[in-house]
N, C-alpha and C positions, 0 to 999 in steps of 0.2 A: 468436363474438367480432367486434365491429364494428371499423371502421377506427380510430376514436378509441382504443379499448382497445388495439389493436395498437401504435399510436403511443406510448401511455403506457408499454407494456412495452419498446418499442424504445429510447426515450431512456434508460431505466434501464440497459439492457444496453450502450448506447453509452457512457454515463458510466463504467460499471464497466470496460469495455474500455479506455477512455482512461486511467483511473486505473492499471490494472495495467501498461500500457505505460510510464507515467510512473514507477511504482515500479521497474521494471526499469532504466529509464534512470538513475534516481537511483543505484542500486547499481552501474551500469556506470561512471558518471562519478566517483562517490566510493566507494572511494578510488583505484582503479587508474589511471584516465585522468588524474585531477587530479594525482597524484603524479609522473606522467611528463612533465608540461608543462615542467618545469624542464630536461629533457634534450633538448627539441626545439630545432632551429636555425632553424625556420620554422613558420609557421602559428599564431603567438601570438594573432592576432585571432580566428580561428575557435574556438580553444581557450577563450579568454575568453568568447566568446559562448555556448558550450555550458555553461560554468560558471554564467554569468549566467542562462541559460534555466532551468537546473536549480534555481537559487536562487529565481527569481521565481515558479516554479510551486509552491513549498512551501505557500502558502496554499490551494492547490487540491487537491493530490494526496491526502493522507490525510483532510482534512476532508470532501471529497466522498465518499470511500470509506466513511467512517463514517456520514455522513448517509444515504446509500443503504442501508447495512446496517441502520441504525435504522428506516428506512422499511419495509424488507422484514420486519423483526422485529415490527412493530406488532401484528399480529393475535396472534402467539404471546405477547406480553407482556401485552396488555390483555384478550384474550378467552378464551384457551385455558388450561386448568388445568395445573399443574406436571406431572402424570402424563403428559400428552400431549406436552410439549415438552422436558422435562429431558434426555432421552437425545439427541434430535436437535439441540437448540439449545445444550446445555451440555457434556454428556459427549463428544459428537462433536468439538466444537471443542478441548477440552482433550486428547483422545486424539490428534487430528491434530497439535496443537502439539508435544506431547512426543515423539510418534513421529518426526515430521520433524526435530525438534531433534536427536534421536539420530542419524538418518540423515545429516543435514548434518554433524554432528561427525565421524562415521565417514568420510564421503566427503572432507571438506575437511581436517580435521586428520589423520585416519588414512591417507588415500590421497594426496590432492593434495600435502600437505607432504612426504610420503615420496618421491614421484616428483619434485616440483619442487625440493624443498629449501628453499622459501620460501613465503610466503603474501602475499596482496595487501595486507593491512593489519595493523597492530599494535593496532588499536582493540579495546576490550573487547567481546567477542561470544562467545556460547556455542559457536558453530561453530569458534572458534579457541582454545578453552580448552585448557589443558595436560593436564587429566585429566577423566575422565567425571564425577566428583563436582563439579568446578568448573563443568563445562558445565551440569549440572542446577541448581546454585545460581544460575547466571546466567539460566537459563530461568525460574526462579521469580521473578526480578526483571524479567522481560520483556526481558532483554537478549539477544535471539535474533533472527535474521533473519526468523523467522515470528511475531514478537510480535503482529501484527495479530489472529491467531486467538485468542491468549491474551486480548487485550484484549476481543475480541468476547464471549467467554464470561463474563468478569468484568462487562462492561457489561450483558449480558442479565440476569444474576442480580440485579445492583443495581437495574436498571430494573423488573424484575418484583416484587422484594421490596417496593419503595417506590413502586409505581405510583400509589398514592393520595396520596402526598406530593410532588407534582410540583414545587411551588414550592421546597420544601426541597432536592430533588434538583438542580434547576437552579441554586440558589444555591451548593451545594457544587461543582457542576461548573464554574461560572464562577470561583469562588475557586481551584480546582485549575488551571484554564487559566491564570490570571494567575500562579500560583506556578510553573507550568512555563515560560511564555514569559519570565519574569523570572529564570529559572535558580535559583530557590529550592530546587527539588527536585533532589537529586543523582542522577546516573546517567541516561543517555539513555533507558533502558527505562522506569523509573518516570515520568520526565519526559514521555515520549510518551503513556503511558497516561493520565496526568493531563491532558494538553493536549487530547486528543481525545474525552474522555467527553462533553463538551458537545454535540458534533456528532451523536453517536449518539442522545442524548436529544432533540435537535431533530428528527432524522429520525423518532423513535418517536412523540413526542407533539405535535409542531408542524409536521409535514411539509405539512399542508394549507395552513397560513399561508405557509410559505416557497415552496411551489409556486405559490401565488397571486401572491406578490410577484415571482416569476420571469417572469411574463407581461409582454409589452410593452404596458402600459396606462398611461394618464395618471395614474390613481389610485395607481399604485405609485411615483410620483415622490418622494413624501414619505419612505417607508422607504428607498428607494435613496439619496436625498440625506442622510438621517441616517446610513446606514452609511458613505457616502463621507466625511462630515465626521468621524465618530468614528474612522475608519481614519486619516485625515490627522492628527488630534490625537494618536493613539497613536504614529504614526510620528515626530512631532515630539518625543514623550516618550521616544523610543528603543525603542519596542515595534513593530517593523515587521510582524511576523506576528501581529497581534492577532486576537482573536476576531471583530471586526467586518470586518476585511479578508478573513478566511477565509470568513465568511458571505457577503460580497459575491462572492467567487470562486465559491462554491457556486451562488449564484443565476445568475451569468453562465454557468457551465458547464451548468446545467440548461436555461436558455433556449437556449443554443447547440445542445445535443444535441436538444432538441425541434425546433428549426428545421431542423437538418440532416436529421433523419429525415422531416420533412415534404416535403423536396424531393429527397432522395437515398436510395438503397438502400444502407445501410451493413452489408451482410451479414457481411463478415469481422470488422468491429469489434464488431458485436452478438454474433457467435459467441464472440469472445474474452471479452466481458462475461458470457456464460453459463458460461464455463469458466476463471474466474480462479484457482480453487484450485490446479490442477495447475501453472500458470505460477508462482504465488506460492511454492509449497513447493519447486519444482525449480530455478528460475532462478538462485538464489544459488550452487548447486553448479556450474552451467555457467559462470557468470561467473568463478568461481575457476579452473576448469580452462582455459578459453579465454583469459581475461585474463592469467593468469600465464604461459601458454604463449607468447602473443604478445609479452609484455614480455621474457621470457627469450630468445626467438628474436631479437628486435630488438636487444637488448643484446649478444648473442653475436656477431651479424654487424655490429655498430656502425651499424645502420640509422638511429638517431636523429641521427647526424652528417650524414645525407643530407637535403638540403633538400626534395627531391621526396617522400621517404618521410615526413618530418616534417609536411609540408603534408597529405599523404594521411591520416596518422594523426590529425592535429588535426581534420580535416574529417569523415572518414568513420567513424572507430572507434566512436563512440557509436551511430550508426545501424546499422552492421553487427552490433555486439555485441547490441543490443536484438533485432534480427531473428533472429540466430543462437540466442540463449539462449531467447527465447520459442518459436521453432520447435522447438528440441530438447526443451524442456519438454513441449510438446504431443505430439511424437513419442514420447518415452519414456512419457508417460502412456497413449498409445494402445496401446503394447506391453504395459504392465504392468497396465492396468485390465481384466483378465479373469481368471476363475478366482480363485485365492487372492490374486492381485495386487490385487483390488478392495479388500482389507482395508487397503491403503496409503492409500486415498482416502476411506474412510468407516468409521465404527465398526462392527465385525463384527456386533453385535446388530442394527443397522439393516438390514444385508444380509439377515439371517435373516427379519426382518419383511417385507421386500420379497418374498422367496421364498414365504413363507407366504401373503402376499396374492395 
């Protein structure tokens, strides 16, 4: 593998690593951190900056994740037969989605709520459902913390079934995106699936074009200018997180990750990018445990009435929680991912295939 090939792989891992950290940050800030801001007696500016930072990164976080996922799925969708990819690309994703949906419900609703007596949010989520049946129903609607896995499976099937009708697929995806961002589609789960299909398809069928546009060349001024203009027009129309702004964010992030890998060794970030699954499925559990514990402790000891603590909470809580939850997720995965525990992170049949090989 030559240096250029290694750099191409490196930027993909860097972007995936960045995205998973931003996903953890999003779940840390919303709802637990955000709902506590009203209790603080100091640190309002840092708290508002964290909320703004989280909001402004919305056009990047999931669009980039799905774009890279589509790029990595290209060969399986276009070149390989169903027999070779269905188990690894579809069954495995649905297996992990429902398995971890059940685990999250047991740990958050069945354990955390019993211990803490409360939960971080009253939002509709399979992890906080009152009954197992309600949890499964919400999972089927993609209203689960691990909805990304569900969406990937659905997107892969859709893209492979209709790979010869790309224009029709792209048209449907664009219409679904507009329906999602204009809040026509009810429920945050179906809305999210509808919003991000377009980025998976862009990664699958048009990644070469977008990667070419992401390079710092004069010839790319026209597409960049068009994306900026369309983003501003949509913002004026009241659609701030438009398809065009998200595409622009993806291009910028790809260019940035390529540049950083050219000048720096981002070993830790690239390792995270190669190991996003364990962080993705586990971090929500740790956020619930650590976030709820910290809030209850602070309330019990009336720490939010202390200016020094409020300032510390407002400034450092998001960073500490992201590091703690990501670190614990990797640590638990390291302990579990052996023997029978490997079945928690990959469809069992795929494990048998590896052993036979």
